[in-house]
C-alpha positions as CSV (number, residue, x, y, z in Angstrom):
1,X,50.2,172.0,96.6
2,X,52.1,175.2,96.8
3,X,49.3,176.9,99.0
4,X,49.7,174.0,101.5
5,X,53.4,174.8,101.8
6,X,52.7,178.4,102.3
7,X,49.9,177.8,105.0
8,X,51.6,175.0,107.0
9,X,54.3,177.2,108.6
10,X,51.5,179.6,109.7
11,X,49.5,176.6,111.4
12,X,52.8,175.7,113.2
13,X,53.4,179.2,114.4
14,X,49.9,179.4,116.0
15,X,50.2,176.1,117.6
16,X,53.4,176.8,119.2
17,X,52.3,180.2,120.5
18,X,53.3,180.7,124.3
19,X,50.7,182.1,126.7
20,X,51.6,184.2,129.8
21,X,49.5,184.9,132.9
22,X,48.7,188.6,133.1
23,X,46.7,190.6,135.9
24,X,45.4,194.0,135.5
25,X,43.5,195.4,138.5
26,X,40.7,192.7,139.2
27,X,41.1,191.0,136.1
28,X,43.3,187.9,135.4
29,X,43.6,186.5,131.9
30,X,46.3,185.0,129.5
31,X,48.1,186.8,126.7
32,X,49.9,185.1,123.8
33,X,53.2,185.8,122.5
34,X,51.6,187.5,119.5
35,X,49.3,189.8,121.7
36,X,46.1,187.7,121.7
37,X,44.0,187.7,124.8
38,X,42.6,184.6,126.3
39,X,41.1,183.1,129.2
40,X,43.2,182.6,132.4
41,X,43.8,178.8,132.1
42,X,45.7,179.2,128.8
43,X,48.6,180.7,130.5
44,X,47.9,180.9,134.3
45,X,48.8,177.8,136.6
46,X,46.1,176.8,139.1
47,X,48.2,178.1,141.8
48,X,48.3,181.6,140.1
49,X,44.4,181.5,139.7
50,X,43.9,180.5,143.1
51,X,46.4,183.2,144.5
52,X,44.6,185.8,142.5
53,X,41.2,184.9,143.9
54,X,42.5,184.9,147.4
55,X,43.9,188.4,146.9
56,X,41.1,189.9,145.0
57,X,38.1,188.2,146.7
58,X,39.3,187.0,150.2
59,X,38.4,183.4,149.4
60,X,38.8,180.6,146.8
61,X,36.0,178.6,145.3
62,X,37.7,175.3,145.0
63,X,34.6,173.7,143.3
64,X,34.6,176.4,140.6
65,X,38.4,176.1,140.1
66,X,37.8,172.4,139.2
67,X,34.9,173.0,137.0
68,X,36.1,176.2,135.1
69,X,39.8,175.3,134.8
70,X,40.3,171.8,135.9
71,X,42.5,172.8,138.9
72,X,43.0,170.2,141.7
């Protein structure tokens, strides 16, 4: 029981982690408040992903946005 009490707060911390959208050069990704990197959809909105694609590639593949990120 004591180990559960010690582990439970760690689980809460990881579940409430905040993700932000980051662009570095031609790469868009998300970074958590603890410094972990993740896919763009964790911290980027569909509009941010769409704008990034338009700036970087000159066009937006709406079908891929829907399939890959659930953007509408």
